[in-house]
N, C-alpha and C positions, 0 to 999 in steps of 0.2 A: 498555384498548384504546380508542383515540380514535374508531374507527369504531362501537363499541358494538353491532356485530352479535352476535346470540346464537350461541354456540358450543356445539353439542350433543356432549357427551363420549361419549354412547352411539354416535353415528354417526361422530364425528370430522369433522363438516362444520359450516360456518357456515350459518346459516339465511337464505339469500338466493339468488335466481336472477335472471338477466337474459337477455333475448334478444339474442344476438350481441354487444352492447356490454359491455365490462368496466366495472365501477363498484365503489364501496365498497372501494377499495384492492385490486381484483382478486380479492376473496374470493368464495366461494359458487360456484354452478353457472352456467356460461354455456352456453346451449342455442342451437341453430341455427334451429329452427322454433318457431312460436308453439304453446305447449302448450294443452291443454284445461284446464278448471278443476281436474279430478281430477289431471292431471299436474303442473300448476303448484303445487298445494299440497304435493306431494311434493318437487319440485325445490327449493322454498323452505324445506323442513324445517318446514312448518306442519302436518304431519299428526299433531298431538297434540290431545288434548282437555283441557278444564279442568273441575274440579268444585269445588263449595263444600263445605268440611269444617268441622265444628264447632271452635271455639276453646276451649282450656282454660287455666287459670292455677292455680298451686299455692296452697293455703291457707297460713296462718301456721305450720302444722306442730305436731307434739306430740312429747314426749319418749318414746322407746322404752325402757320399763322392762326389757325383756328384753335390750337391748343399749345400754349407756350411751353408746357412741360414735356412735349413730345417731339421727337426727331424722326422724320419719315425716311425709311430706306427702301430702295428698289433692288430687285434681284438682277444680277448680270450673269448671263450664261458663260461658263468657262469653255472656250473653244477647244475641241480636239481631245478633251479628257473626260473620263466617265468614272462613276463609282460602280464597282461590282457589289451587288447587294443580294443577300439571301432572300428569296421570296417568301419563305415561311415565317421569318421573324424580323425582316427588314434590317438585319445586321449588315453594316458596311464591312466588306472584307478587304477592300483595297481600292486604289485609284489606278486606272489603266488608260492607255492611249486608244485612239480611234481604230487602229489596226489590230488591236487585241481581239482574238477569237476565244470565246468561252468554250471550254471543254466541260460539258456537264458530267456530273458523277456517273450517271448511267452510261455515258459514252466511254468513260474509262473502263468500266466493266465490259462493255461491248468490245472494246479494243482487245482485252484479254481473251474473250471468247473467240475472236477472229484469229488470234495467234495460233491456236491449236485446232481450228476448224469447226468448233462447236461448243456450246455451253456444257454439254455432257462429258467432255473430255478433260476439263480442267477442274481442279479441286481448290476452292477458295479456303485459305487457312486463316487469314486475318485481314481486317480492313478497319479503317477509322479515320477520324478527322482531328486535327490539332487546332489550338487557339479558338477562334470563333467559327471555325470551319473553313478557314482560308487555305489549309493544306490537307490533302487527303493522301492515304497510302493504302496499297493493296498488296498482299502476297498470296500467290497461288501455286499449287503443286502441279507439275506436269506429269503425264501418265507414265513416262519412261524413267529408267534408273541407269546410273553408271555402276557397273559391277567391277569390283576389285577383288581378285582371287575368286573364291567360290561363294563366300558368305558375306563379304563386306559390301553393303549396298549404299549408294549415295543418291539421295533423292535430288530431283531437279526442281528448282523454284524460279518463278518470275516475280520480280518486285517492281512496283510502279508507284511513283509519286507525281502528283500534279498540284498546282496551286491556283487559287482564285484571286490572289492579291497582286498579280503582275510581277512577282519576285523571281520567277524562273520558268524554265521549260518543263515539258512533260518528260520525266526520266523513267526509262524502263530498263531493267537489268536482269541478266541471267545469273542465278546464284545456286550452286549445288550445296546441299546440306547433308552431312553424314548422319545416317540413322542412329548408329550405336552410341554416339556421344553428342549428337546434335550440334556438331561444329559447323559454323558457317565458313565455307571455303570461298574466299574472294579471289580465286585464281583467274588472272587474265593472261592468256597466252601472248607470247612476245609478238609484236607487230600486229596484234589483233585487239579487239575490244569486247567486253562482255556487257556493254550497255549502249543504248541509243538515246538521243535527245530529240524532242520534237518541239518546235516553236509553236507558241499559241497563235501564230499567224498562219499556220499550216492549214490546208484544206482537209476535208474528210478523206479525200482520195489519197493525199500524201500520208495521212496517218495510217490508212489501211496498208499502203505500200510499205511503210516502216514496220508495221506489225509483221508482215511476212519476212522482212529483212531480219527482225529479231528472232523469228522462228528458225530461220536459216542459221543464225549465229548459235542458237541453243542446240540445234541438231548437230552442227559441226563440232561444237565444243564437247558434246556428249561423247562423240567418237574419239576426238583427240585427247580429251582429259582421261577417258577410259584407258586409252593406250599409254598415256604418260604415267598415270597412277599405277597401272599394272606393272609397267617397267620399273618404277620406283620401288614397288613392293618386293622386287627381286634383287635390288641393289643393296648390299650390306654397308653398314656404316658403324664405326666403333663409337663407344660412349664418349671418348675424348673428342672425336670429330663432331658428334652431336652437340657437345658443349660449345665447341668453337662456332658451329653454325648458328647456334642460338645467340651467342655473343654478338655476332655480326648482324643477324636479323633484327635484334632488339636495340642495336645502337642508335641513339637519337641523332647523332651527327658525326662528322668526320674526325672531330677532336677525340671522341671516345675511341674510334677505330685506330687513330694514331697512337693513343696511349696504350691500347692493347698490343699493337705491333711492337712498341718499344718496351713492353713489359712493365709499364708504369701503372700498375693496378692501384697504387695508393692514391692516384689522382682521379680514380673513377668514383662516382657518387654512390652513396649507400643505396639510394633508390634504384639505380640501374643494376647494381649487383644483386639486390633482392629480387628484381624482376627476372634476371637471368637464372637465379637460383630456383625461383618458383616454376619457370618454364622447364628447366632441367628436371626438377622433381616430378613434374607432370609427365615428362617424357619417359622417366624411368619407372614410375610406380602406378600411374593410373591404369585401371583394368582395361580400358580401351586400347592401351598401348602394348598389351600383351598378346594381341591377335597375331596370327601367322603373317598377315600383311603389314603389320606395324612394328613388331618387336625386332629391333636391330636393323631396321630398314630406313631408306631415305623417305619413303612414304610416311613412316612413323614419325620421323623428325619434323616433317612438314605439319603433320597433324598435332604435334606437340605445341607448335606456335599458335595455330588456330584454336586449339583446345584451351590454351591458356586464356585467351581473350573471351571465349565463350563460357568457360566453366570455373575459372580461377580469379581472374582480374575483377576487382571490385569497382563498380561504377556508382555515381551518385544516385542514379535511378535508371529505369529501363530505357528511357528515351536516350540518355547519354550512351548507353551500351549499344542501342540500336544504331545511332548515328556513327559511333566509332567503327562498328563492324561494316556498315554500308559505305561510309564515305570519309572516315577519319583515320586515327592512328592505327586501329586494329587492321584496317584494310591495307594501309601502307606497309605495316610490318609483315602481314601475310603475303603481300606481293613480293617483298624482299625475300622472304623464306621460299616462296615458289621459285624465284629466279635462282637462288642459291642451290636448292635441291635439284633443279634442272641441270645446272652446271656441274654439280657433283656427280649426277648420274652419267654424265658424258665424260668428265675429266678426272673424277676421283678427288682425293684429298687436296691435290694441287690447286683446285679451284677455290679453296677456302683461304682467302687472302684478306688481311686487314688493310684495306685501302679505300 
């Protein structure tokens, strides 16, 4: 299955829910109203627990003198390693070490509730499980907005992933999303981070402390991004400068930048030129780019790059799109665009250098 959503044979449902919007190939539960954390965990099919069970391996065996056709094996316990197993269907999710601490799905939702001080303050948008249930994800909307100009509102989201297979940490990230065109903005301020990682060896106290740290990050970024975006919305940029900014932001490597600097456009790949053309077309013609805050502004140039990945770029499936925006190429290009726009707002056209 390209979507990789967990299918629970016991319930006959895919482990995913979304508020109002269909996603992930239209699978899972679509609900009309924002659920509580207790409701969301059931809608998403995440109402299962995981436990560590001992691992065993057979020994070399011995001959059964009472039955010549049989070879007798004994079980040897594997020291310091355990299988993480779903208790609802006995599905093995992964092998972990003795120091691994399970974070139950319900704990992940509680973590989110703690971030904003209560379950009634956060709105759960989507949640689900991938594979056999070894990886879960949650997105939730915070109550506050970033306001650019008078009418351009940017929603604030928190995104969390955790795994039960021992493959990684708990990851929680702050992600603002623009209402009018649903662009995911993966802006990370210089010398700061928009995400935190929590090891599965961490105690509950450590996780709670990190939750408050993430809230501090989101509150600070709300104010700082609001100031930055509002400043960008007042900084003019010409169409020619927008084109150059896009060329730099979408360049996959320094060789492309070198060829652009030397004017060797014949050495640029057709794929790269098509991407630049699509982003520029979005910047110039998409209705969301005609607002007072975006038309002819640095803020509009930034939204052209993020809008391309959200609304124009074709991905193999929703999961590929999701990963690209959260941790892949889309995030990298958006970060580059953010840095370029920030430099342009301070230094003007001289900051747009092919290097």
